[in-house]
N, C-alpha and C positions, 0 to 999 in steps of 0.2 A: 521868168527864172529860173533856173536851172538847179534842180534839186539833188541830180546825180552827178556827183563830184569826187575825183579821184585825187592823189596827191601821190608821186611818187618822186621819192629822193633817192639820186646817189652820190655817193660817198666818195671824197676823195681830196686831194690838198690842193688849193689854190697855187698858181705859178706855173710857167713855162717849164722850170727844173723839173716838175711832178708827172707832167701829161705823158701821158701813155706807160707810165708807170703800173705794177702790179695793183700797190695801193690803191690807185685812180679807176681802175676797173669801172668800177660805179657810174665814173662821170662818163666815161666811154658808152657804155650802156642808155644812160640818158640823152645824150650828147645823139647816139645813132636814132633810138626812140623818135626823137625830135625830129631830126631829118625825114625819115621814113613816113614821119604823121603829119608832115607840113607845120610843126609848133616851133617859132622862135623863142630860141633860149637868150633873149635880148634885154629882159627887164633886171633893175636892180632891186631887190627889195630886203631892205635890212642888212642881213650879213650872207647874202644870197644870190647868186643869181636864178633867175625864173624864168619861166614862159606858161601859156597857156592856151589850150585851143580843144576844139570838139575831136572827140575821137567816137565815131559812130554818134551815139543819143549820150555819151557821156564828156562832161568837162573836164579836163585832164591839165592837173597842174606839175609842172615840171619843177624839180629844186635842186639847185648845187649849190651845198654851203661855201661859203668862202672865208672858214674862221679855222680852216684846220681841221685836222681829222678829229682830235681828241677833243675839240668844242662842238661838233655838228650840230649837238643837239639846243645850245644856243639860238642856232639859225632856224630849227626846226621849231623849236616852241616860240619864237618871234613871229614865223608865218603863219602858225597856227591861231594867234592872238587876231591877227589881221585879217584871217580866214578861216573860221571854226568849220572842222571836217572832221568827220565822226573818224574815230581809230581804225574802224572796220574798212574804211575807204582809203589808208594809208599803206604803202610798200617803201621797203627802204632796202636799198642794194647796195650790198659790200661785197669787199673780196673776201674770200676764205683759204687761208693755208692750210687747212685739213683737207680738203678736197681737190682732186686731181685737176690738172689744167683746165679749164673748159666746162668743166662739170658744174651744173646748175645745181642747185637745191631750194626750193621753197618751203616757206615754212608760216604758220599761220603766229609765232611770237616762239617766246622762250628765251633762253641763254645767252649773251652774248660773246661767248665763245673765245672771251680775251680780245674780240674787237672793240678797240675804246671810241671808234666814231659810236657803236651801237651802246656803250654803253654811257657814253654822254646823251645819245637820245633817250635811252631807258629812263637816266636821271633827271632830265628836262619833264619828260612827260610823267614821270611817277608810276612807268609801268613798262612792263615786258611784254605787253598782250599786243604790239603790231605787227602785221606781216613783213616778212623778210625774202629778199631774194639774194642767195649766196652764191657767188660767181668762184669758182676754184681757181687757184692762181699756183697750185704745187705747194708743195714743202720742200724744196732740194736745196739745204742751207745746213752750214754745219753749226753747233749750238752754240747760241749766244750772237749768231748774227741777223737774227729774224729782221730788225729794223732795215739793214743794208738790203735786205733780200726785195722786201716788201716796196722799199724805195727804187729797186732799179726795175729796169725794160727786162720785156722777154725776148729770148732767143727769135732768131728768125722763124723758127721751126714752131715754136710756143704761139708766136702771134699769130703765124695761120690760125691754128687751131683755136685761141682766144677768138680771132676777128668773126669766123663762122659759127661761135658759139653766142656770140655778142648776137647775131640777127636770133639763134632761138633764143635767148632772154629777152629779145623786143618781142618775138613773137608769145609769148609766158605773160610777156606784161599786157597785151592784147588780147589773150584768153580773159586773163583776172579783170581787164575793164568789161570785156563785152559777156562773160559768162559768171567765174568765180571765182575764189582762192583754190577752192577743194578741185576741180574740173584744171586749173593750172597745175596745180600738183599733181596730179595725175597723169595729166599729160606731158607734163617735162622734168618731175623728178625721176631720174632714168638709173 
């Protein structure tokens, strides 16, 4: 029996029209992690696409909620009812408009920063004390156009920056799995 388990949740919206948008960078990172670590994201578990595999000595569960962003907590809570995983062993990946494009910030918990996916997860888990990896998508949008901005795709130049830093985000997740959150924060928050 494996006692050492981790859950990585990537936030995004389901559907082809949302693929590769700023809001779906959490999906992109989990998909890259799965590919690099040989984990198949092919199971349907409640309202999520999931996969699991061994990364070193750790059983890693990957999750892409299929509930749309503002209901992400429903899928996460349902998954945790089936596979009880300690809060300290969960990390949620989200886009962040308050960080420059490609910048990574890892935190052990805290505010949702106005992010509806994090807000939903906090409400359903009844705590804000779970780790987050926030991935910068910039904030080059006029007032009142935030929704249009996060649901749009990156420019070619920004996509290059994003793809390079998705690899860094995967390395940060691997560091979190093999070492701990503090080591990942020290190495990848820059």
